[in-house]
C-alpha positions in Angstrom: 0.0 0.0 0.0 1.2 3.5 -0.8 1.4 6.4 1.6 1.5 9.6 -0.3 2.5 13.2 0.6 1.2 15.8 -1.8 1.7 19.5 -2.2 -0.4 22.0 -4.1 -3.8 20.4 -3.5 -5.6 23.7 -3.5 -4.3 24.5 -7.0 -5.7 23.7 -10.4 -3.9 20.5 -11.2 -3.1 19.6 -7.6 -6.8 19.4 -6.7 -7.5 17.0 -9.6 -4.5 14.9 -8.6 -5.8 14.6 -5.0 -9.2 13.5 -6.2 -7.9 10.9 -8.6 -5.4 9.6 -6.0 -8.1 9.4 -3.3 -10.1 6.9 -5.5 -7.3 4.4 -5.7 -7.6 1.4 -3.4 -3.9 0.7 -3.4 -3.3 4.0 -1.4 -3.6 3.9 2.4 -3.0 7.5 3.4 -2.7 10.8 1.5 -1.1 13.6 3.5 -1.8 17.0 2.1 0.3 20.0 2.8 -2.1 22.9 3.3 -1.6 26.5 4.3 -3.9 27.1 7.2 -4.0 28.5 10.7 -5.6 25.4 12.3 -6.6 21.8 11.7 -10.2 22.9 11.4 -9.4 25.5 8.7 -7.2 22.9 6.9 -10.1 20.4 6.9 -12.5 23.0 5.6 -10.1 23.7 2.7 -10.0 20.0 2.0 -13.8 19.8 2.1 -14.0 22.5 -0.5 -11.7 20.6 -2.9 -13.9 17.5 -2.7 -17.2 19.3 -2.7 -16.4 21.3 -5.8 -17.6 18.4 -8.0 -19.3 16.4 -5.3 -16.5 13.9 -4.6 -16.4 11.9 -1.4 -13.9 13.0 1.3 -12.6 10.3 3.6 -10.8 12.1 6.4 -9.4 8.7 7.6 -7.5 8.5 4.3 -7.0 12.2 3.4 -5.1 13.9 6.2 -4.2 17.6 6.2 -0.7 18.7 7.2 -0.5 22.3 8.1 2.5 24.0 6.4 3.6 26.6 3.9 6.4 26.3 1.4 7.6 29.8 2.4 8.1 28.8 6.1 11.8 28.6 7.0 11.3 25.7 9.4 9.1 23.6 7.2 11.7 20.9 6.7 12.3 20.4 10.4 8.6 20.4 11.1 8.0 17.7 8.5 10.9 15.6 9.9 9.4 15.9 13.4 6.0 14.8 12.3 5.9 11.1 13.1 2.8 10.5 11.0 4.9 11.1 7.9 7.6 8.5 8.6 5.9 5.9 6.4 5.5 8.1 3.4 6.9 6.3 0.3 5.6 8.5 -2.5 5.8 12.3 -2.7 3.9 14.3 -5.3 5.2 17.9 -5.5 2.5 19.8 -7.4 2.7 23.1 -5.7 4.0 26.1 -7.7 3.5 29.8 -8.1 2.6 30.0 -11.8 2.5 33.8 -12.2 3.9 35.2 -15.4 4.0 38.8 -14.0 7.5 40.1 -13.3 6.3 41.9 -10.2 5.9 38.4 -8.6 9.3 37.1 -9.7 10.8 37.0 -6.1 7.7 35.2 -4.8 7.9 32.7 -7.7 11.5 31.9 -6.9 10.7 31.6 -3.2 8.0 29.0 -3.7 9.2 27.2 -6.8 12.9 26.9 -5.8 13.4 27.5 -2.1 10.1 25.8 -1.2 11.1 22.7 -3.2 14.4 22.7 -1.4 12.5 22.4 1.9 10.5 19.4 0.7 13.7 17.8 -0.7 15.5 18.3 2.6 12.8 16.4 4.4 12.4 13.7 1.7 16.0 12.6 1.8 15.4 11.5 5.5 12.5 9.2 4.5 13.7 5.6 4.7 10.8 4.2 2.7 10.7 6.8 -0.1 10.3 5.1 -3.4 9.4 7.9 -5.8 9.5 11.7 -5.7 7.2 12.9 -8.4 7.9 16.5 -9.5 5.3 18.3 -11.5 7.3 20.5 -13.9 6.4 22.1 -17.2 7.2 21.2 -20.7 7.8 24.9 -21.4 11.2 24.8 -19.7 12.7 24.2 -23.2 13.1 28.0 -23.6 12.0 30.6 -26.1 14.6 29.8 -28.8 12.9 26.4 -29.4 10.2 27.2 -31.9 7.8 25.7 -34.4 8.7 22.0 -34.0 8.2 18.8 -32.0 10.2 18.9 -28.8 11.5 15.8 -26.9 12.1 15.3 -23.2 15.9 14.9 -23.5 16.3 18.4 -24.8 15.7 19.8 -21.3 16.8 21.0 -18.8 19.3 23.2 -20.5 20.7 26.1 -18.4 21.7 28.0 -21.5 18.2 28.6 -22.9 16.4 31.9 -22.4 13.0 32.1 -20.8 9.9 34.2 -21.5 9.0 34.3 -17.8 10.6 33.6 -14.5 8.2 30.8 -13.8 9.6 28.5 -16.5 13.2 29.3 -15.3 12.3 28.2 -11.7 10.7 25.0 -12.9 13.9 24.2 -14.9 16.0 24.9 -11.8 13.7 22.7 -9.8 14.5 19.7 -12.0 18.2 20.3 -11.5 17.7 20.5 -7.7 16.1 17.1 -7.6 19.4 15.5 -8.7 21.3 17.2 -5.9 19.2 15.7 -3.2 17.9 12.3 -4.5 19.3 9.3 -6.4 18.1 9.1 -10.0 16.0 5.9 -9.4 13.8 7.8 -7.0 13.1 10.8 -9.3 10.1 11.0 -11.6 9.4 14.2 -13.5 6.1 14.9 -15.3 6.1 17.8 -17.6 2.5 18.9 -18.5 2.2 21.2 -21.5 -0.4 24.0 -21.4 -3.3 23.0 -19.2 -6.5 24.7 -20.0 -10.0 24.0 -18.7 -11.6 20.6 -18.3 -12.9 18.3 -21.0 -15.9 17.3 -18.8 -19.0 19.4 -19.0 -18.8 21.1 -15.7 -17.2 24.2 -14.1 -13.4 24.0 -14.3 -11.6 24.0 -11.1 -9.7 27.0 -12.2 -9.8 29.5 -15.1 -6.0 29.7 -15.5 -5.1 29.9 -19.2 -8.8 29.9 -20.1 -8.6 33.5 -19.0 -6.3 34.2 -21.9 -8.7 32.6 -24.4 -11.6 34.7 -22.9 -9.5 37.8 -23.3 -8.8 37.0 -26.9 -12.5 36.3 -27.4 -13.2 39.8 -26.1 -10.5 41.6 -28.2 -11.4 39.9 -31.5 -8.5 41.9 -33.1 -5.4 40.1 -31.8 -1.7 40.7 -32.5 -0.5 37.1 -32.7 0.2 34.3 -35.2 -3.0 32.3 -35.1 -1.6 29.4 -37.1 1.2 28.6 -34.6 0.8 25.1 -33.1 -0.4 25.0 -29.5 0.0 22.0 -27.2 -3.0 22.3 -24.9 -4.5 19.6 -22.7 -7.5 19.6 -20.2 -6.8 19.2 -16.5 -8.7 15.9 -16.2 -6.4 14.3 -18.8 -3.3 15.8 -17.2 -4.2 14.4 -13.8 -5.3 10.9 -15.1 -2.1 10.6 -17.2 0.2 11.6 -14.3 -1.5 9.1 -11.9 -1.2 6.3 -14.5 2.5 7.2 -14.9 3.2 7.2 -11.2 1.8 3.7 -10.8 3.0 2.3 -14.2 5.1 -0.8 -13.9 6.3 -0.2 -17.5 8.0 3.1 -16.7 11.5 3.2 -18.3 12.3 6.9 -18.0 12.7 9.6 -15.4 11.0 12.4 -17.5 7.8 12.4 -19.4 5.8 14.9 -21.3 2.1 15.0 -20.5 1.0 16.7 -23.7 -1.2 16.8 -26.7 1.7 15.9 -29.0 1.4 16.0 -32.8 -1.8 14.0 -32.8 -3.9 16.3 -30.6 -2.2 19.7 -30.9 -4.3 22.7 -31.9 -3.9 26.3 -33.1 -5.4 29.6 -31.9 -7.3 29.8 -35.2 -8.9 26.4 -34.6 -9.8 27.4 -31.0 -11.4 30.7 -32.0 -13.3 29.1 -34.9 -14.7 26.6 -32.4 -16.2 29.3 -30.2 -16.9 32.1 -32.7 -20.5 31.2 -33.5 -21.4 31.2 -29.8 -20.8 35.0 -29.7 -22.7 36.4 -32.7 -22.8 40.0 -31.4 -19.0 40.3 -31.6 -16.9 41.1 -34.6 -15.3 38.2 -36.4 -11.8 37.2 -35.2 -9.0 39.0 -37.0 -5.3 38.3 -36.3 -2.6 40.9 -37.0 1.2 41.0 -36.8 2.7 40.7 -33.4 4.6 44.0 -34.0 1.3 45.9 -33.9 1.0 45.2 -30.1 2.7 48.6 -29.6 0.1 50.4 -31.6 -2.7 48.7 -29.7 -1.2 49.9 -26.5 -0.7 53.4 -27.9 -4.4 53.4 -28.9 -5.3 52.4 -25.3 -3.3 55.4 -24.0 -4.9 57.7 -26.6 -1.5 58.5 -28.0 -1.8 56.8 -31.4 -1.1 59.2 -34.3 -3.1 59.4 -37.5 -0.5 57.5 -39.6 -0.9 54.0 -38.2 -1.7 50.5 -39.3 -4.7 50.2 -36.9 -6.6 52.8 -39.1 -7.5 49.8 -41.3 -9.4 48.2 -38.5 -11.9 50.9 -37.5 -14.6 48.2 -36.9 -12.6 46.8 -34.0 -11.6 50.2 -32.6 -15.2 51.3 -32.5 -16.1 48.0 -30.9 -13.5 48.5 -28.2 -14.8 52.0 -27.6 -18.3 50.6 -27.1 -17.3 47.8 -24.8 -14.8 49.7 -22.6 -15.8 52.8 -20.7 -12.1 53.5 -20.2 -9.5 52.7 -22.9 -7.0 52.2 -20.1 -8.7 48.9 -19.5 -7.2 47.7 -22.7 -3.7 48.5 -21.4 -4.4 46.4 -18.4 -5.7 43.6 -20.5 -2.8 43.6 -22.9 -0.3 43.8 -20.1 -1.6 40.6 -18.7 -2.1 38.9 -22.0 1.4 39.7 -23.5 3.3 36.7 -22.1 0.5 34.4 -23.3 0.7 35.8 -26.8 4.4 35.3 -26.7 4.0 31.6 -25.8 1.5 31.2 -28.6 4.0 32.6 -31.1 6.6 29.9 -30.2 4.6 27.1 -31.9 5.9 24.5 -29.5 4.5 20.9 -29.5 5.8 18.3 -27.1 6.5 14.7 -28.0 4.5 12.3 -25.8 5.8 9.0 -27.3 7.2 7.9 -23.9 3.9 8.4 -22.2 2.1 6.4 -24.9 4.6 3.6 -24.7 4.7 3.3 -20.9 1.1 3.9 -19.9 -2.4 3.4 -21.3 -3.1 7.2 -20.9 -4.0 7.5 -24.6 -4.3 10.8 -26.4 -6.2 13.8 -25.1 -9.1 15.3 -26.9 -8.0 18.3 -28.9 -8.6 21.6 -27.3 -10.7 22.9 -30.2 -13.1 20.1 -29.5 -13.5 20.1 -25.8 -13.5 23.9 -25.5 -17.0 23.9 -27.0 -18.3 22.4 -23.7 -16.8 25.4 -21.8 -18.2 28.3 -23.8 -20.5 29.4 -21.0 -17.6 29.6 -18.6 -15.5 31.7 -21.0 -18.3 34.2 -21.2 -18.5 34.6 -17.4 -14.7 35.2 -16.7 -13.9 38.7 -15.4 -11.0 39.3 -17.8 -10.0 42.7 -16.5 -9.8 41.6 -12.9 -7.8 38.5 -13.8 -5.4 40.6 -15.9 -4.2 42.4 -12.8 -2.7 39.1 -11.5 -1.7 37.0 -14.6 
């Protein structure tokens, strides 16, 4: 029987992982690191995770462990907790995923130094069999564009990153090797996780916010034909759990991705949802270099000789939809990194996952997104843009 310690359960993917793991009969205990002031508060947070989609919470099996990755004494407190001495599997799903540079220090504190604290404790566990680190396929860097990318290409410390988040996830992979023997390390690298393929409210609107913003703008400075590797959270969680318990596993690193078979494009995604919003202008995609002119328009500083003058339908639409053109500045500020990722055209090879598990291929995003149209419509894009 497995005894699991998991971080990040209040997050998007972490919550799904906890639910999926809780349903396995070969798991005895699941200890969940939760930021809370008391056991009562921690239990309430667990209850919310399970009640979100009416899953059953067994508090004899699912046990909260109060702790925070930013606490200096976290390692020593975990070591002192005798309940954790039988832990043989660790799933480290916690991460600060912000793309905004104003949160760079916090991203490093959680994603690098927080991981170090878990690793310091993990190396004291006599029964530890596997440390599963949830990374990201996008650690491959911004120079790797418009092609299929394989697991062995990363981590590479020489690549440049669009955001600090991907840098910290790369450094996290390197840290693992400093603390644990190779046979105990398992790295799952999901690609872009957006929404849920099931017809219900997604656990989080992360990434889906970007699509909602694009749906609002309708005139978007990005290459709509660039390949996008997007998977739903339910597939990501199921595939990771299958990988964790696979007896056929031959590698330490696996992409959890759409791959060539299920990849999409922004053009395909927008075509899938366009008919649901008949009152909006049709989607139009313009050169990425026109981002500056869009921002100048938002600041009311765009001169008469500009490329946007050819798109008066969209400028008039923006004027109608936004009381303050400054809202567009906020929106574009949050959206910029996402548009940059779209431009990379990265697709991640998932041959290893297909060979070593029965995870199968995910449904393409332009198919399952049709079941989430009502959720896209209800996202407060301007509020979310303040903390991308």
